Structures are given as structure tokens and as C-alpha cells.
Kinemage of the C-alpha trace (Angstrom):
@kinemage 1
@onewidth
@group {chain A} dominant
@subgroup {mainchain}
@vectorlist {calphas} color= white
{ca met a 1} P -41.265 -17.531 -59.133
{ca lys a 2} L -43.029 -14.382 -60.270
{ca leu a 3} L -41.787 -11.080 -58.959
{ca arg a 4} L -44.072 -8.150 -58.070
{ca ile a 5} L -42.142 -5.709 -60.241
{ca lys a 6} L -45.128 -4.893 -62.468
{ca asp a 7} L -47.294 -4.091 -59.385
{ca ile a 8} L -44.580 -1.955 -57.763
{ca leu a 9} L -43.930 -0.049 -61.100
{ca gln a 10} L -47.683 0.769 -61.252
{ca glu a 11} L -47.666 1.844 -57.585
{ca lys a 12} L -44.667 4.117 -58.219
{ca gly a 13} L -45.978 5.444 -61.534
{ca leu a 14} L -42.982 4.118 -63.487
{ca thr a 15} L -42.936 2.452 -66.910
{ca ser a 16} L -41.004 -0.643 -67.579
{ca val a 17} L -38.991 1.232 -70.177
{ca ala a 18} L -37.935 3.879 -67.588
{ca phe a 19} L -37.197 1.194 -65.043
{ca ser a 20} L -35.064 -0.797 -67.533
{ca lys a 21} L -32.970 2.345 -68.100
{ca met a 22} L -32.604 2.986 -64.392
{ca leu a 23} L -31.617 -0.671 -63.743
{ca gly a 24} L -29.305 -0.732 -66.699
{ca val a 25} L -30.853 -3.714 -68.488
{ca ser a 26} L -32.816 -4.147 -71.666
{ca glu a 27} L -36.608 -3.779 -71.924
{ca val a 28} L -36.764 -7.445 -72.926
{ca thr a 29} L -35.038 -8.349 -69.611
{ca ile a 30} L -37.636 -6.398 -67.650
{ca ser a 31} L -40.415 -8.065 -69.620
{ca asn a 32} L -38.964 -11.439 -68.832
{ca leu a 33} L -38.725 -10.572 -65.134
{ca ile a 34} L -42.332 -9.306 -65.073
{ca asn a 35} L -43.609 -12.448 -66.826
{ca gly a 36} L -41.604 -14.822 -64.628
{ca lys a 37} L -39.495 -16.141 -67.542
{ca thr a 38} L -36.200 -15.371 -65.776
{ca met a 39} L -34.921 -14.825 -62.298
{ca pro a 40} L -32.371 -12.040 -61.731
{ca ser a 41} L -29.230 -12.329 -59.675
{ca leu a 42} L -29.280 -11.240 -56.047
{ca asn a 43} L -27.251 -8.111 -57.069
{ca thr a 44} L -29.898 -7.149 -59.611
{ca leu a 45} L -32.685 -7.818 -57.099
{ca glu a 46} L -30.894 -5.531 -54.566
{ca his a 47} L -30.391 -2.817 -57.103
{ca ala a 48} L -34.036 -3.028 -58.263
{ca ala a 49} L -35.286 -2.742 -54.635
{ca glu a 50} L -33.013 0.252 -54.160
{ca ile a 51} L -34.264 1.938 -57.301
{ca leu a 52} L -37.877 1.255 -56.371
{ca asn a 53} L -37.242 2.345 -52.720
{ca val a 54} L -38.705 -0.875 -51.296
{ca pro a 55} L -37.278 -3.600 -49.093
{ca ile a 56} L -36.078 -6.562 -51.225
{ca trp a 57} L -38.783 -8.835 -49.791
{ca gln a 58} L -41.466 -6.598 -51.362
{ca leu a 59} L -40.252 -7.727 -54.787
{ca phe a 60} L -41.677 -11.101 -53.826
{ca ala a 61} L -44.643 -10.455 -51.549
{ca asp a 62} L -47.202 -7.738 -51.063
{ca pro a 63} L -47.116 -6.217 -47.555
{ca ala a 64} L -50.879 -6.919 -47.271
{ca glu a 65} L -50.290 -10.641 -47.984
{ca ile a 66} L -47.779 -11.076 -45.206
{ca gln a 67} L -49.516 -9.381 -42.295
{ca thr a 68} L -49.059 -11.558 -39.276
{ca lys a 69} L -50.159 -11.129 -35.712
{ca asp a 70} L -46.785 -9.588 -34.711
{ca asn a 71} L -45.865 -8.228 -38.193
{ca thr a 72} L -42.262 -9.459 -37.844
{ca phe a 73} L -42.172 -12.932 -39.350
{ca ile a 74} L -43.520 -14.688 -42.455
{ca thr a 75} L -43.074 -18.295 -43.571
{ca cys a 76} L -41.171 -18.719 -46.812
{ca pro a 77} L -43.436 -20.512 -49.296
{ca his a 78} L -40.413 -22.365 -50.759
{ca cys a 79} L -38.365 -23.609 -47.807
{ca gly a 80} L -40.860 -23.248 -44.898
{ca arg a 81} L -38.410 -21.201 -42.786
{ca glu a 82} L -39.504 -18.125 -40.965
{ca ile a 83} L -38.182 -14.892 -42.370
{ca gln a 84} L -37.976 -11.752 -40.212
{ca ile a 85} L -39.403 -8.740 -41.985
{ca glu a 86} L -39.842 -5.055 -41.526
{ca val a 87} L -43.107 -3.615 -42.701
{ca lys a 88} L -42.915 0.113 -43.492
């Protein structure tokens, strides 16, 4: 699964080098995350979302991609369950 970290970094005006330092991981780790070569732990995802000031779900989906009629639920592309979201 590919994360949206690269897109979010561009939106925030951050480099992958700066983000790697903020997250406390190597530049290679960030490169691997951006290129979908590795999946971080939940703790790392939570920390990344906190640093980037986005809800954790935005690491996986663009808000524009998940707009629904009531803007509160999306369907998980992996398990098919509905996930409640908060769009800011």
C-alpha cells in the first residue's frame, strides 16, 4: 500500500530530509515509505500524522478522493468495511 507522504510533504512545503529528522528515522526509511517498499508501524504512522498535522487517514487517502454524500464514511478498499472519518 502506498502512502501519501510525498504529496503531503509537498503540500506542507517540507523536504523528505527534514521530515526524516522530525520523525527520527533515516532518509532511506522515508524514501522506502514514499515508494511503498515498506509499511511503518502504527506508532510511526501516528507520529507522522501528528508531525504533518493531518488525521492519520489522510496518510492513505486524499480528502478529495473520499468525499461522500454525507462526508462521514468511506469504504476501506482492503476489507470493505465502512470507516467513519472527519474531513477538516
